[in-house]
C-alpha positions as CSV (number, residue, x, y, z in Angstrom):
1,X,103.0,-9.0,-120.4
2,X,99.6,-8.7,-118.8
3,X,98.5,-10.3,-115.5
4,X,96.2,-12.7,-117.3
5,X,98.9,-13.8,-119.7
6,X,101.2,-14.4,-116.7
7,X,98.7,-16.5,-114.9
8,X,98.0,-18.6,-118.0
9,X,101.7,-19.0,-118.6
10,X,102.4,-19.9,-115.0
11,X,99.5,-22.3,-114.7
12,X,100.5,-24.1,-117.9
13,X,104.0,-24.4,-116.6
14,X,102.7,-26.0,-113.3
15,X,103.7,-23.1,-111.0
16,X,100.2,-23.0,-109.4
17,X,100.1,-26.5,-108.1
18,X,101.5,-25.6,-104.6
19,X,100.6,-21.9,-104.5
20,X,97.9,-22.5,-101.9
21,X,100.5,-23.7,-99.4
22,X,102.6,-20.6,-100.2
23,X,99.6,-18.3,-99.5
24,X,98.9,-20.1,-96.2
25,X,102.5,-19.6,-95.1
26,X,102.5,-16.0,-96.1
27,X,99.3,-15.4,-94.2
28,X,100.6,-17.2,-91.0
29,X,103.8,-15.2,-91.0
30,X,102.4,-11.8,-91.9
31,X,99.4,-11.6,-89.7
32,X,98.8,-15.0,-87.9
33,X,96.0,-15.6,-90.4
34,X,94.0,-12.5,-89.4
35,X,92.1,-10.6,-91.9
36,X,91.6,-6.8,-91.8
37,X,95.1,-6.1,-90.5
38,X,96.6,-2.8,-91.7
39,X,100.4,-2.6,-91.7
40,X,102.5,0.3,-90.7
41,X,103.2,1.2,-94.4
42,X,99.6,0.7,-95.5
43,X,99.7,-3.0,-96.3
44,X,96.3,-4.6,-96.2
45,X,94.8,-8.1,-95.5
46,X,96.1,-11.2,-94.0
47,X,98.8,-11.2,-96.7
48,X,99.9,-7.6,-96.0
49,X,99.6,-6.5,-99.6
50,X,100.5,-2.9,-100.6
51,X,97.7,-1.2,-102.6
52,X,100.3,-0.6,-105.4
53,X,100.5,-4.3,-105.8
54,X,96.7,-4.5,-106.3
55,X,97.1,-1.7,-108.9
56,X,99.9,-3.5,-110.7
57,X,97.7,-6.6,-111.3
58,X,94.2,-5.2,-111.3
59,X,94.6,-1.6,-112.7
60,X,91.0,-1.3,-113.9
61,X,89.5,-2.5,-110.7
62,X,88.9,-0.5,-107.5
63,X,91.1,-1.8,-104.6
64,X,89.2,-4.6,-102.9
65,X,92.0,-5.8,-100.5
66,X,89.6,-5.4,-97.6
67,X,87.6,-8.3,-99.0
68,X,89.3,-11.6,-98.0
69,X,88.6,-13.5,-101.2
70,X,89.8,-10.5,-103.3
71,X,93.0,-10.2,-101.2
72,X,93.6,-13.9,-101.7
73,X,93.1,-13.5,-105.5
74,X,95.6,-10.6,-105.5
75,X,98.1,-12.6,-103.4
76,X,97.8,-15.6,-105.7
77,X,98.4,-13.5,-108.8
78,X,101.4,-11.8,-107.1
79,X,103.1,-15.0,-106.1
80,X,102.8,-16.2,-109.6
81,X,104.2,-12.9,-110.9
82,X,107.1,-13.0,-108.5
83,X,107.9,-16.6,-109.5
84,X,107.7,-15.7,-113.1
85,X,109.9,-12.6,-112.9
86,X,112.5,-14.6,-110.9
87,X,112.5,-17.3,-113.5
88,X,112.8,-14.8,-116.3
89,X,115.9,-13.4,-114.6
90,X,117.4,-16.8,-113.9
91,X,117.1,-18.8,-117.1
92,X,113.9,-20.7,-115.9
93,X,115.2,-21.7,-112.5
94,X,112.5,-21.5,-109.9
95,X,113.0,-19.5,-106.7
96,X,113.4,-21.3,-103.4
97,X,110.7,-20.8,-100.8
98,X,113.0,-18.5,-98.9
99,X,113.8,-16.4,-102.1
100,X,110.0,-16.2,-102.8
101,X,109.4,-14.8,-99.3
102,X,112.2,-12.3,-99.6
103,X,110.6,-11.1,-102.9
104,X,107.2,-10.9,-101.2
105,X,108.6,-8.9,-98.2
106,X,111.2,-6.7,-99.9
107,X,109.5,-6.3,-103.3
108,X,111.0,-7.6,-106.5
109,X,113.3,-4.7,-107.0
110,X,114.4,-4.8,-103.3
111,X,115.4,-8.4,-103.6
112,X,117.0,-7.8,-107.0
113,X,119.1,-5.0,-105.5
114,X,120.4,-7.5,-103.0
115,X,121.7,-9.7,-105.8
116,X,118.8,-12.2,-105.4
117,X,120.5,-13.5,-102.3
118,X,118.7,-14.2,-99.1
119,X,122.0,-13.8,-97.2
120,X,122.0,-10.2,-98.3
121,X,118.5,-9.5,-96.7
122,X,118.0,-7.9,-93.3
123,X,118.1,-10.4,-90.5
124,X,114.4,-10.2,-89.7
125,X,113.5,-10.9,-93.4
126,X,116.0,-13.9,-93.4
127,X,114.3,-15.3,-90.2
128,X,110.9,-14.9,-91.7
129,X,112.0,-16.5,-95.0
130,X,113.3,-19.5,-93.1
131,X,110.0,-19.7,-91.2
132,X,108.1,-19.4,-94.5
133,X,110.1,-22.2,-96.0
134,X,109.4,-24.4,-93.1
135,X,105.7,-23.7,-93.0
136,X,105.5,-24.2,-96.8
137,X,107.1,-27.7,-96.4
138,X,104.6,-28.5,-93.5
139,X,101.6,-27.3,-95.4
140,X,102.6,-29.1,-98.5
141,X,102.8,-32.5,-97.0
142,X,100.3,-34.8,-98.4
143,X,99.5,-32.7,-101.5
């Protein structure tokens, strides 16, 4: 399934309604909302996106994660992709906010190897996942 197809499917299913709050929470946790941050493993932008994630979703485009709007576009698509893949594996059930963060941090296969369980994740990831869930709730108020 192509990225475009995923986005259309996700938007038609209503997944994108609260994605902005998810992106805000990821940005706050990963970099304190600071652009131009390079992680220890090569992650880029306020969302700490691996260049391989860019290539997965935008294979025909040169990596533009250094441009804030492009990093946000990639983060948006990747959140929808992770939610879609989780639902595909769980008979349509949506991931919790904590599960979404674990997928973001560990990668889809890393979280799958842990049985899709936040309790099986490293302590630092569990703590960040809890913080992500709380920020998501806070940012989502009034929407």
